[in-house]
C-alpha positions in Angstrom: 132.1 133.3 196.4 131.6 135.4 193.2 135.3 134.8 192.3 134.9 131.0 192.8 131.8 131.0 190.5 133.6 133.0 187.8 136.8 130.9 187.8 135.2 128.0 185.8 133.8 130.4 183.3 137.2 132.0 182.8 138.8 128.6 182.3 136.1 127.7 179.9 136.7 130.7 177.7 140.5 130.3 177.6 141.6 130.0 174.0 142.8 126.6 172.8 146.0 126.7 170.7 146.2 124.2 167.8 148.9 123.4 165.2 147.9 121.8 161.9 148.7 118.4 163.3 146.7 119.1 166.5 143.7 120.2 164.4 143.9 117.0 162.3 144.1 114.8 165.4 141.1 116.7 167.0 139.1 116.3 163.8 139.8 112.5 163.6 138.3 112.2 167.1 135.4 114.7 167.0 134.4 115.0 163.4 130.8 113.9 162.8 131.9 112.4 159.5 134.4 110.2 161.4 131.7 109.2 163.9 129.3 108.3 161.1 132.0 106.1 159.5 132.7 104.4 162.9 129.0 103.6 163.2 129.1 101.9 159.7 132.0 99.7 161.0 130.0 98.7 164.1 127.0 97.9 161.9 129.2 95.7 159.7 130.4 93.8 162.8 126.8 93.2 163.8 126.0 92.0 160.3 128.6 89.3 160.7 126.9 88.1 163.9 123.5 88.2 162.2 124.8 86.1 159.2 126.5 83.6 161.5 123.3 83.2 163.6 121.4 81.7 160.7 123.8 78.7 160.7 123.5 78.0 164.4 120.8 75.8 166.0 117.6 77.7 166.5 115.7 76.7 169.8 112.2 77.9 170.4 109.8 77.2 173.2 106.0 77.2 172.9 103.0 77.2 175.2 99.5 76.7 174.1 96.2 76.5 176.1 92.8 75.8 174.6 89.5 75.5 176.4 86.4 74.3 174.5 83.3 76.1 175.4 81.4 73.6 173.3 83.3 70.3 172.6 83.1 69.3 168.9 81.5 65.9 168.3 81.6 63.4 165.5 78.4 61.4 164.6 78.6 57.6 164.8 77.0 55.3 162.2 73.8 53.5 163.4 74.6 50.3 165.3 78.3 51.3 165.6 79.9 49.2 168.3 83.4 50.3 169.3 84.1 47.1 171.2 83.0 45.1 168.2 85.3 47.1 166.0 88.4 46.5 168.1 87.4 43.3 169.7 85.7 43.1 173.1 88.6 41.3 174.8 91.2 43.7 173.4 89.1 46.7 174.3 88.6 45.5 177.9 92.2 44.8 178.3 93.1 48.3 177.0 90.5 49.8 179.3 91.9 48.0 182.3 95.4 49.3 181.6 94.3 52.9 181.6 94.8 55.0 184.8 91.8 55.8 186.9 91.7 59.4 185.7 91.9 58.3 182.1 89.1 55.7 182.6 86.9 58.4 184.1 87.6 60.6 181.0 86.7 57.7 178.7 83.5 57.0 180.6 82.6 60.6 180.5 83.2 60.7 176.8 80.9 57.8 176.0 78.3 58.6 178.6 77.8 62.2 177.5 79.2 63.8 180.7 81.2 66.8 179.5 82.0 65.6 176.0 81.1 62.1 175.1 79.1 60.1 172.7 75.7 58.6 172.8 73.0 59.8 170.6 74.8 63.2 170.2 77.9 61.5 168.8 81.3 60.9 170.1 83.8 63.6 171.2 87.5 63.1 170.5 88.5 66.2 172.5 88.3 67.1 176.1 87.5 70.6 177.3 91.0 71.7 178.4 94.0 71.2 176.3 97.4 72.5 177.3 100.6 71.9 175.2 104.2 72.9 176.1 107.2 72.1 173.9 110.7 72.9 172.7 111.5 72.9 169.0 115.1 72.7 167.7 116.1 73.4 164.1 119.7 73.1 162.9 121.3 73.7 159.5 123.4 70.8 158.3 124.4 72.1 154.9 123.6 75.3 152.9 126.1 76.5 150.3 124.8 80.0 150.4 125.4 80.3 154.2 129.2 80.1 154.0 129.4 82.5 151.0 127.1 84.9 152.7 129.3 84.8 155.8 132.4 85.5 153.7 130.5 88.4 152.1 129.6 89.9 155.5 133.3 89.7 156.5 134.2 91.3 153.2 131.8 94.1 153.9 133.4 94.7 157.2 136.7 95.1 155.4 135.0 97.4 153.0 133.8 99.7 155.8 137.4 99.7 157.2 138.7 100.7 153.8 136.0 103.3 153.6 136.9 104.6 157.0 140.5 105.1 155.9 139.2 107.0 152.9 137.0 109.1 155.1 140.0 109.8 157.4 142.0 111.0 154.5 139.1 113.3 153.3 138.8 114.7 156.8 142.5 115.4 156.9 142.4 117.2 153.5 139.4 119.2 154.6 141.2 120.3 157.8 144.3 121.4 155.7 142.1 123.4 153.3 140.4 125.1 156.3 143.5 125.7 158.4 145.7 127.4 155.8 143.4 130.3 155.1 143.3 131.1 158.9 147.0 131.0 159.0 147.3 133.3 155.9 145.0 135.9 157.3 146.7 135.8 160.7 150.1 136.3 159.0 148.7 139.2 157.0 147.3 140.8 160.2 150.7 140.5 161.8 152.4 142.1 158.7 149.8 144.9 158.8 150.5 145.6 162.4 154.2 145.9 161.6 153.4 148.3 158.7 151.1 150.3 160.8 153.7 150.7 163.5 156.3 151.8 161.0 153.9 154.3 159.4 152.9 155.7 162.8 156.6 156.3 163.5 157.1 158.0 160.1 154.0 160.1 160.7 155.3 161.2 164.0 158.6 162.2 162.5 156.8 164.1 159.7 154.8 166.1 162.1 157.9 167.0 164.0 159.5 168.1 160.7 156.4 170.1 159.9 156.6 171.9 163.2 160.3 172.7 162.4 159.2 174.0 158.9 160.9 171.2 157.0 157.7 169.4 155.8 154.3 170.3 154.3 150.8 169.6 155.5 150.4 167.6 152.3 153.0 165.2 153.5 151.1 164.7 156.8 147.8 164.2 154.9 149.2 161.6 152.6 150.6 159.6 155.5 147.4 159.9 157.5 145.5 158.6 154.5 147.8 155.6 154.1 147.6 154.9 157.9 143.8 155.1 157.8 143.7 152.7 154.8 145.9 150.2 156.6 143.7 150.3 159.7 140.6 149.7 157.6 142.3 146.8 155.8 143.3 145.4 159.2 139.7 145.5 160.4 138.5 143.7 157.3 141.2 141.0 157.8 140.1 140.6 161.4 136.5 139.9 160.2 137.8 137.5 157.6 139.8 135.7 160.2 136.7 135.2 162.3 134.9 133.7 159.3 137.8 131.4 158.5 138.1 130.3 162.2 134.4 129.5 162.3 134.8 127.4 159.2 137.8 125.6 160.7 135.9 124.9 164.0 133.0 123.5 162.0 135.4 121.3 160.0 137.1 119.8 163.0 134.0 119.5 165.2 135.2 122.2 167.6 132.7 124.2 169.7 131.8 127.3 167.7 131.5 129.6 170.7 134.9 128.5 172.2 138.0 130.6 171.4 140.6 128.9 169.1 144.1 130.0 168.1 146.2 128.6 165.2 149.8 128.3 166.3 151.7 127.2 163.1 153.9 129.5 161.1 153.7 129.8 157.3 157.4 130.2 156.8 158.2 127.2 159.1 155.7 125.1 157.2 157.1 126.0 153.7 160.0 123.6 153.9 161.6 122.2 150.8 159.8 119.3 149.2 161.9 118.7 146.1 161.8 114.9 146.7 158.1 115.0 146.1 158.7 116.2 142.5 160.6 113.1 141.6 158.2 110.6 143.0 155.9 108.6 140.6 152.2 107.9 141.1 151.7 104.9 143.4 148.0 104.0 143.3 148.4 101.3 145.9 149.2 104.0 148.5 145.8 105.6 148.0 142.9 104.4 150.2 140.5 104.9 147.3 142.2 102.1 145.4 142.1 99.8 148.3 138.4 100.6 148.7 137.5 99.7 145.1 139.7 96.6 145.3 137.5 95.5 148.2 134.4 96.3 146.2 135.7 94.0 143.4 136.1 91.3 146.0 132.6 91.7 147.2 131.2 91.5 143.6 133.1 88.2 143.2 131.5 86.9 146.3 128.1 88.0 145.1 128.6 85.8 142.0 129.5 82.8 144.2 126.5 83.6 146.5 124.1 83.4 143.6 125.7 80.2 142.2 125.3 78.6 145.6 121.6 79.0 145.2 121.7 75.9 142.8 122.9 73.7 145.7 120.5 71.7 147.9 120.1 72.5 151.5 119.7 70.1 154.4 118.3 70.9 157.8 117.6 68.8 160.9 114.8 69.4 163.3 113.4 67.9 166.5 110.8 68.7 169.2 109.8 67.5 172.7 106.2 68.2 173.8 104.0 67.5 176.8 100.3 67.7 176.3 97.6 67.7 178.9 93.9 66.9 178.1 91.0 66.8 180.5 87.6 68.1 181.2 89.0 69.7 184.4 92.5 70.2 185.8 92.4 67.1 188.1 91.0 64.1 186.2 92.9 64.7 182.9 96.0 63.0 181.6 99.4 64.0 180.2 100.5 62.8 176.8 104.3 63.2 176.0 105.6 63.4 172.4 109.1 63.7 170.9 110.3 63.5 167.3 113.3 64.2 165.1 113.7 64.5 161.4 115.5 65.8 158.3 114.4 68.2 155.6 116.2 68.6 152.2 115.3 71.2 149.7 116.5 70.7 146.1 116.1 73.6 143.7 114.8 72.4 140.3 113.6 75.3 138.2 113.1 79.0 139.3 112.2 80.6 135.9 115.9 81.5 135.3 115.8 83.9 138.3 119.2 82.8 139.6 120.8 82.8 136.2 119.8 86.5 135.7 121.1 87.4 139.2 124.5 85.8 138.3 124.7 87.6 135.1 123.9 90.9 136.8 126.5 90.2 139.4 129.1 89.6 136.6 128.1 92.9 135.0 128.6 94.7 138.3 132.1 93.1 138.6 133.0 94.4 135.2 131.8 97.9 136.1 134.0 97.8 139.3 137.0 96.8 137.3 136.5 99.6 134.8 136.1 102.0 137.6 139.4 100.9 139.1 141.2 101.4 135.8 139.7 104.9 135.5 140.7 105.7 139.1 144.3 104.6 138.5 144.6 106.7 135.4 143.0 109.6 137.3 145.5 109.3 140.1 148.4 109.4 137.6 147.0 112.6 136.1 146.4 114.1 139.5 150.0 113.5 140.6 151.4 115.0 137.4 149.2 118.1 137.7 150.0 118.4 141.4 153.7 118.2 140.7 153.4 120.9 138.0 151.4 123.2 140.3 153.9 122.8 143.1 156.8 123.5 140.8 155.1 126.6 139.5 154.2 127.8 143.0 157.8 127.3 144.2 159.1 129.3 141.3 156.6 132.1 142.0 157.6 132.1 145.7 161.3 132.4 144.8 160.6 135.4 142.6 158.4 137.0 145.2 161.1 136.7 147.8 163.5 138.6 145.6 160.8 141.2 144.9 160.1 141.6 148.6 163.8 142.2 149.4 163.9 144.8 146.6 160.7 146.5 147.7 162.0 146.8 151.3 165.3 148.3 150.1 163.4 150.8 147.9 161.1 151.8 150.8 164.0 152.2 153.3 165.9 154.3 150.7 162.9 156.5 150.1 162.5 157.0 153.9 166.2 157.9 154.3 166.0 160.4 151.4 162.9 161.9 152.8 164.4 162.3 156.3 167.5 163.9 154.8 165.4 166.3 152.7 166.4 165.0 149.3 163.2 163.1 148.7 159.5 163.8 148.6 156.7 162.3 150.6 155.1 161.2 147.3 158.1 159.1 146.6 157.8 157.5 150.1 154.1 156.9 149.5 154.7 155.2 146.1 157.5 153.0 147.6 155.2 152.2 150.5 152.3 151.1 148.3 154.7 149.1 146.2 156.0 147.4 149.4 152.5 146.6 150.5 151.6 145.1 147.2 154.8 143.0 147.1 154.1 141.8 150.7 150.6 140.7 149.7 152.0 138.9 146.6 154.6 137.2 148.7 152.1 136.0 151.3 149.8 134.6 148.5 152.8 132.9 146.9 153.7 131.3 150.2 150.1 130.2 150.7 150.1 128.7 147.2 153.2 126.7 147.9 151.8 125.3 151.1 148.5 124.4 149.4 150.1 122.9 146.3 152.5 120.9 148.6 149.6 119.6 150.6 147.7 118.6 147.5 150.8 116.9 146.1 151.1 114.8 149.2 147.4 113.9 149.0 147.9 112.8 145.4 150.9 110.7 146.3 149.0 109.1 149.3 151.3 110.6 151.9 
């Protein structure tokens, strides 16, 4: 049972191996920056739906109930005769055409039962009033609606362009975080090799000392060198942990879960001479596409403000049922329905729209200037990146030659020492020179990879 419980924990702690491409793919799926950009795209999609909804018919239902605790009355002039006003015959005919419930309501109104007239005046309301209706409003023409809908779609394209820029930035961040881990790991492996060689040499020196062919000073020098290498290795191990933590944070990987980088510096340092002959192509950079979309949105903003001068036409209609009565049995229903048109024509707004149009034009000019500056900056970035890559490649070539030379010197010093024609001091000096040359070579190799990555970024690769 204990074994079954611990198996999931062991599987959970198993280290995950990642190449640079794997780390980039993982970051594009799990980076919080990417997720935030995806939310912006989803929000832009909903803005299109929101803009479109304003042009669709709007249907609303309404319910209203009103009960008068005291029915309002209107005073009648002295000697007022309603039948004399409308004509006795006409009034009687109208009264006869009313339903029984309505006749009772009219009688109550004029007799004073529940609401009526008499000396206290006449009531034009009954105690209970209930209204139910459906209202429909539809836009027929509004110039700003269509431009606003285009602007919403343009903003969606802007978020997609911005997402591509964000992806590129995340990829660049992963490369910048991955290479230091790889460099430290390669240095640790190189130190392990040096420690192993020095341990073997120390063993041989101790044997020579026992045979009387070496001095204690020789052993002390080699032990000191071995101790320094081990201390340096411990420092590199701590640096690797810090670099790994930074890489995990960059790609959105769990900090407490083991991670192993699996690429090789030498394998990654392939020839990239073709990159040196390429010219700057601003169109391949997502930043240029982003600012192009911003220019398009500014143009639509001008059209949107100009559309404010156009009239707008809306249609409306409603269907209602109204109930009136002093109670819920003797009242009557009064249906109603109507349709209509409403036109709004802007005449003068105090030059508000004119100012908005002018500001939109200024924003457009600013965006165009920013694009020109970005294109010039990209050309400069590519030129500098090519120069840096060329210099880094030259340094790496020189360091490769220096490393071969330092290794031959160290091997020769060891052979001379074993044969008794060289001193341990000479071996120590050759050893320190080899370590320095190895460090310089690793740094040159790292610089080549970094400059190559930045050159590819500048070219939009």
